[in-house]
N, C-alpha and C positions, 0 to 999 in steps of 0.2 A: 216127259212133259212136266213143266213146272206148274205148281198150283198155288193160288193165293190163299192165305189163311183166312178163316172166318173172322169177320170183324167183331170185336168185343168192346164193351165200354172202356176197358182198361188200356186199350191200344189205339193210337191215333190212326185215322184213315190214311192209308198210303196212296199217294197221288203221283201219276206220271203225266208230264206235259208234252204235247206234240204241236209245234207251230213253227213255220219256217222263218218267222221274224224273231230275231234274238231279243229285241226290246219288248215284244209281246210276251215272250217266255219269261223274261226277267220280271216284268210287271206282274205276271200271274204268280210266279214263285214268291215275290215279295208280299203280294196280297194274301196268298194262302198260308204263308209262313206266319202271319199274324194270328192265326187261329191255333190255339194249343192242341186241338184235337185233329189237326191235319198235318201230314208230313210229306213234303215233296221229295220223292225218292229218285227222281231222274227226269231227263228231258231229251227231246230229239227234234231235229229240224226236217227230217225226211221220213217217208214210209219205210224205207229199208233200214234206217237206223232204229226207228221205233220198234219194228218187228223183233229185232235182236235184243234191244234193251228192255222192252216190256216183258219178254220171255224170261230175261235174267233177273229182273227186279220183282216180278209178280205183284204189281200194285193192286189195291182194291178198286181204284178208279183211274181210267185213262181219259184225260181231257184232250180231245182230238180236233184240230182244225179241219174243216171240211175240205179245203183246197190246199194241196201240198205240191211241191215242185215235181215229184216223181210219182204222183198218183193222187188219191184222195182219201180223206178220213173215213168215209163211209165203207170203202172196201177194206181199209185197215181195221175198222171196227169189226167187220164180218170175220176177218182172219183171226183177230185177237179173241173174239168170242168162240170161234171154232176150236182154237187151240186151248183156251182156258175159260169156260163159261162163268167162272167165279169172278172174273174181271169185268167190272161195269164200265160202260163207255158213255161219256158226256160229250156231245158234239158241240163245237163252237164255230160260229160262222158270222160273217160281216153283215149279211142281209137275209131276210126271210125268203125261202125258196120251197114251194110245195113239193117239187120233185125230190129235192134233197131231204126234206122231212120224211117223205114216204120211203125213200131209200134207207134212211137211218132207222126207221121203224122195222123194216124188213131185215136189216143187218143186225138187229138185236140191241140197238142203242137204248139206254135208259133215259136219256134226256137230250134236248136240242135247244141251245140258248144262243142269243145274239151277243156279239162282242160289246154291244152298247150297254149290256146289263150292268147294274150298279154293283160295286164291289161286294157289299155285304150280301146281296142276293146271290152272287156267284158262289160265295163261301157256303151259303145255305144249300145251294144246288148241289155242290160237291158232297156236302154232308149227307144230303138225302139219298143221292145215288150210291154213296159209299155204304150206306146202311141197308141197301137193297131196295130202296124206293124208286119210283119213276116220276119223271117230270113231264111225260108225254100226256097230252090231253086226249083222252079216249074219244071225246065228241068230235074234235077237229080231225083226228085221224080217221074216224069213220066217215066223215064228210069227204075227205080226200079220196078214200077208197070208192065211195059212191060216185064221185065225180069221174073217176076212172072208168067206172062201169057204163056210164052213159054212152049210148050209141054203139056199143060193142056188138058185132054180129054174133050169131049163134055159135059159130065156130071160127074165131078169128085167126086160128093157125091152120085152117084147112089147106092153105096154099103152100105150106111147108112140106118138104120131102121128109121121108122117114128119118134120115140122118139129121136133118135140120131140127126136126121135132125133138130128137134125143138131146141135141145140144141146147135147145130151148129149155127143156125140162131141167137140165143140169145147171144152167144159168140161174134158174129159179131156186135151185137148192143152194145157191151161193158159191158155187165152184168157180175158180179162176180158169183162164184158158189153159194153163199148164195142167191143172187138175183134171179138166175135161179131156185133154189130150191123153193123159195117162189112163183115164177110165175107159176111153174108146180106142186105145192103142193106135192113136194117130199123131201126126206131127203137130206141134203147137201152131205152126203157120197155117196148117189146114183148118184148125179150129177157128183161127182169126178170120179166115175166108168165110167159113160157115156163119160166124157172128155177123160179118158185114152183109151177107146175103139175107140173113134173118131180119136185120135192121131195115134193109131196103124193102123187103116184102111186107113187113108190118108197118112201114112208113113211120119209123121211129128214128130218133137221133142218138139216144143214149142206151147203154147196156142196162142201166137201172130201170128204164121203162120196160124192158123185156122181163127183168126179174119180177117187177110188180105184176105184170100180166100173167106170168107163169104161176105166181103164188095165188092170184085170184082164181085162175082156172082150176088149180089143184084144190082150192077150197070148195068150189062148186061140185067137185066129184065126190066129196065126203058125204 
C-alpha cells in the first residue's frame, strides 16, 4: 500500500485532480499552479483511472468531482481514504445537495465546495485540506443528521431479513458490492439483488441513504 508523506512547510501540497471535463481539469491545474506551495501531480477523468493513479502518486489532496461517468466522487473518496487515510479529499460539485454532503461526510471527505467558488478561495481550500484541516461546517452537518432522524421508527430495519441486515451493516461500513460479496462468500450479483431489496423495503432511492441510516443506527448503539 502506498502512503502519502506528512505535509511539511518546506514541501508543496501535492494535489491530484479528478473531473471528467478536460477544460475543467485544465482550468483547475492552471489555477492551482499559480500557488507556489501547491503542486498538481496528476489528473484523471474517471473513477477507474483515478484509483490507479492516486495510488501511484500518493497526493496530499485529491480534488474529486462528485459526478463521474463511471461512478461518483463520494464512493471514490471512500475507497481512497480506505486505501490511504493520509490522503485528504476535497469534493467539487456544480450545485448544493444535502444528500451528497452527508454522503461526503460519511465517506471521510475533508471539504465540499461548489464549482462556482472564487479561484483564490479554492486555492485556500486546497491549502487548508492539505494541511489536515476541514472545511465541513459542523453545525450544518449536525442539522442534516437531525433532519434524517425525524420521523424514523424505533427499528427502521425490522422488516429486513438476517442476510439483508448483514448487507445493510456492511454498506454502512463503506464496503462496495464486491467487498461485501467477498466477506459473505456470495456472488456479487446476489449482493446487488440484496441491495435492491433493501432499497425497496426502506423506501430509499440511493445507496448513500442506506449508508447514512446504518451509520446513525450504529451510533445509537454506542
